[in-house]
C-alpha positions, 0 to 999 in steps of 0.5 A, spaced: 500 500 500 502 506 497 500 513 501 497 518 497 501 524 495 495 528 493 497 536 494 491 538 499 494 545 500 492 550 505 486 555 505 484 561 509 478 560 514 476 567 511 474 563 505 468 559 509 467 565 514 460 566 511 458 559 512 460 559 519 456 565 521 450 562 517 451 555 521 451 559 528 445 563 527 441 557 526 444 554 533 442 560 537 436 558 539 439 551 542 445 555 545 440 560 549 436 554 552 443 552 555 446 557 560 453 557 562 456 556 555 456 559 548 458 555 542 464 558 538 467 556 531 474 554 531 474 552 523 469 550 518 469 547 511 470 540 513 467 534 509 464 529 514 469 530 519 470 524 523 476 524 528 480 530 532 487 530 535 490 536 539 497 537 537 502 540 542 503 546 539 496 548 539 494 546 532 489 540 531 488 534 526 481 533 523 480 527 519 475 527 514 471 521 511 473 522 504 480 521 506 483 528 507 487 529 514 487 536 515 492 540 520 488 546 523 492 552 525 491 554 533 487 560 531 483 557 526 485 562 521 489 556 516 487 549 514 492 545 511 491 538 508 497 533 510 500 529 505 502 522 505 495 519 508 494 512 506 489 511 500 482 509 503 475 506 501 470 512 502 464 507 501 458 508 505 460 509 513 467 507 511 473 512 509 478 515 514 476 515 521 479 516 527 486 519 529 490 519 535 497 521 537 502 516 540 503 518 548 510 520 546 508 524 540 512 530 542 519 526 541 517 521 536 511 524 532 507 518 531 500 519 528 495 513 528 489 513 523 484 508 522 480 507 516 476 503 511 481 499 505 479 495 499 482 488 498 480 482 495 473 480 497 471 487 499 473 492 505 476 492 512 478 496 517 485 498 518 490 501 522 496 505 520 501 510 523 506 515 520 511 520 523 508 527 522 513 532 519 510 539 518 504 537 513 507 530 511 506 523 514 512 520 513 515 512 514 507 510 514 506 503 516 500 498 517 499 495 524 493 491 523 487 490 518 481 487 521 480 481 517 477 478 513 475 483 507 467 483 506 462 486 502 458 492 504 459 499 507 457 498 514 460 498 521 467 499 520 468 502 527 473 505 529 476 509 535 483 509 537 485 510 544 492 509 548 492 507 555 497 504 560 502 504 554 497 500 549 493 502 543 486 500 543 482 499 537 474 498 536 472 494 530 465 494 527 461 487 525 461 489 518 454 488 518 455 481 519 452 480 526 455 473 527 462 475 526 462 479 533 462 472 536 467 469 532 474 469 535 477 467 529 475 474 525 477 481 527 470 484 526 466 486 532 471 486 537 476 491 541 483 490 539 489 491 544 496 492 541 503 495 542 504 502 539 508 498 534 503 493 532 505 487 535 501 483 540 502 484 548 504 477 551 498 478 556 492 479 551 487 474 553 487 470 547 494 469 546 494 461 548 487 460 544 489 457 537 482 458 535 482 466 537 486 472 534 491 474 539 490 481 538 483 481 541 481 484 548 474 483 548 468 481 543 461 481 542 461 488 540 456 491 534 459 498 532 463 501 537 464 509 536 466 512 542 471 510 547 474 513 553 478 512 560 474 513 566 478 519 570 477 516 577 478 508 576 482 508 570 477 503 567 476 503 559 468 505 557 466 505 550 459 505 547 456 502 541 451 502 536 445 498 537 440 496 531 433 499 532 434 501 540 439 498 544 445 503 544 450 501 549 455 503 554 460 498 557 466 498 561 471 493 558 474 487 561 479 483 558 477 477 555 469 479 556 463 477 551 459 483 551 453 479 547 452 482 540 448 479 537 446 473 542 443 479 547 441 486 546 436 491 548 435 493 541 430 489 535 431 488 528 429 494 523 423 490 522 421 491 529 421 484 531 425 481 537 431 476 535 435 476 542 433 476 549 434 483 553 440 483 558 442 480 563 443 473 560 448 468 563 455 468 560 455 475 557 457 482 560 451 487 561 451 494 559 451 499 564 447 504 560 443 503 554 439 508 549 432 505 547 430 508 542 437 509 539 440 516 539 446 513 535 452 515 539 459 517 536 464 520 540 465 520 548 469 524 553 469 524 561 470 532 563 476 533 567 477 540 566 476 547 570 473 551 565 466 548 567 467 546 574 459 543 574 461 538 569 467 535 572 466 528 572 461 527 567 460 523 561 459 527 554 457 523 548 455 525 541 448 523 538 448 522 530 440 520 530 438 524 535 442 530 534 444 533 541 450 532 546 448 528 551 451 530 558 451 524 563 452 525 571 454 519 574 455 515 581 460 510 580 458 506 574 450 508 575 448 514 570 443 518 575 441 523 570 442 525 563 441 532 560 441 533 552 445 539 550 444 543 543 438 539 542 435 544 537 441 545 533 440 539 528 447 537 529 449 530 527 455 530 533 460 525 530 466 526 535 466 530 542 473 531 546 476 535 551 481 539 549 488 541 553 485 548 554 479 545 558 474 546 553 469 541 549 470 540 542 465 538 537 465 535 530 459 535 526 457 530 521 455 534 515 458 535 508 460 542 509 461 542 517 465 546 522 470 544 528 466 547 534 467 548 541 463 550 548 466 556 551 464 559 558 458 564 557 462 569 560 
């Protein structure tokens, strides 16, 4: 696989300033109903942005599903395409997905990408890394491909998370639900890798000849949110259900999360095809949404900018077009508030920035990078 050398070039934010103003004007009603913060546009003009990372100097990296990786100047006044991005298969839900930085990025420059790729038999989710030098990814190398390649453009996942020195990768079931229970396939799983793509010796299935060594947990449908709980250090993730049954789960090594053997959701025909949790042998979710909100992106708030939100969990909603704020008592969700409920935004990603602001990516053909800032 050869990386793309397409010259994306740079553009000034002033070229899309009018679009940003029009978009924000349509959001004012929702913001007015949510005292305590205001919505700001950092940059605009993205096509279906998907993932966001914060560079040490204040710049941003934004992925776009069509295959573009952009470096946004800290002030948002200049957006430059990054060279050397791998070729992606921008098919239906597939394309360039998440982006993450190596924990020692300041020293080694490694940027990690997850994306859909074409191959013999169809498409698969792949993870690669390259060293970011100014506006170019160099030394690109593939770390893992979630085989097998299958037809169809649904359920690629995929979020990336570094935790305790390991890289965690979520993969979707690719629309073939039984694959989530098959330990010989990398669909519908959470994978755990060393940063160089090698397999940790203590992964739960390394001694199982019928399982792939990279698997950390299984029985997932299509996880598109993953974050570390600031108090316990445990990994939480959420995943899309079918007709209802979106789940929040707490990860355990080697655990089976039940899809499609147990779910709160139903088939799109409305018929029930599996019993609701709890079911013996499967880990039950700690929270679910029925009807579905189509969750994407997730972060725990730990900053000082919004002290009343400290410890809360934030989740973007695609179908229900809002930002969910979940107040917690341990693992229990005790309340849920819908922010930006009337803005009509399909929120693809939500991240806490180093500055303590909350940043949002909106899933649309012409979309902004937004942030929630204090009202005063």
